[in-house]
N, C-alpha and C positions, 0 to 999 in steps of 0.2 A: 922540068916542070915550068920554069919561067918561060921557056920558049913556047910551051903549049898554051900558057895563059896569054902571052903577047900575041901569038899568031891567031889564036881564036878570037880574041876581042878585036883585033885589028880587022880580021875578016868579017866579023859580024857588025862592028860599029865603026871604028876608025883608030888611027894612031893617036889622035888627040884624046880620045876617050881613055886609052891605055895610059897616056901620060897624066891625065887628070886623076885617074884612079890611083896611080902610084903616088902622086902628089898628096892626095887625100889620105891615103894610108900612112904616109910619112908625117904629115902635119897634124892629123887628128889622132892617130894611134901610135905614132913614133915607130912605125915599121918601115925600115928601108927596103928597097926593091929586093935585095938579095935574101931577105928573111921572109918574104911573102909565102914561099912554099911551106914554111913551118908555121904559118899563121892562116891557114886556109879558112878557118871558121870566121875570122875577122874579114878576110877578103869577101867571102860569101855574104856576110852581114852587110858589108858596105855596098855590094852589088844589089842586095835586096832593098836597102834603103833608097838607093838611087833609081833602080829600075822596077822594083816590085817583085813579088814572089814568082809569078809565072815566068817572067823574063829571066830571073836568076836561075831557075831550074833549067831553062833552055841553055843559058850561057854555061852553067857548070857542067851540064851533060856534054856540051860541045867541047869544053876543055878536057873533060875526061876522055872523050872519043879521040881527041888529038893526042893525048898522052899515050893511050893504048896503041894508036897507030905508030907513034914514034918508037915505042918499045917492041913493035912487031907482034902485038897481042891482039886477040879477037875481042872486040868490045862486047860486053855482055848485053844480051837482048832481054832485059828485065825492066821492071818499073824503075823510074828515075830514083837516083840516090843522091846523097850529098857528095860534094867534091872530095871530101875526106874519105868517104867510103869507096869512091872510084879509085883513089890513090892507094888505099889499103888493098883493094882487090888486085890492082896492077902489081903491087909488091908481092902479094901471095902468088899470083900467076907467074911472075918472073922467077921467084924462088923455085917453084914447082918445075918450071921449064929447065932450070939449071940442074936440078936433081935427076931428072929423067935421062937415061943413057942414050 
């Protein structure tokens, strides 16, 4: 998940933005980088505060798309969701793929 976040934000914005984002999450919310995947709502709220809602939707969708790609899953062609919803759907699809013979 961290790779998906890093790679997406670097590709869309820059390495400096990723570093500033993690610095903000740590200093303002006491969330170290390693815990960010467990605090996606705070990540998205921070992105929303900095970039606004439309940009946050685009960034979170791009992160979700990257995650699906890394997991070898087909990204859902549906209305935008929250990053947490993308992650949950990826988990469900991964479990289903493991169960199928």
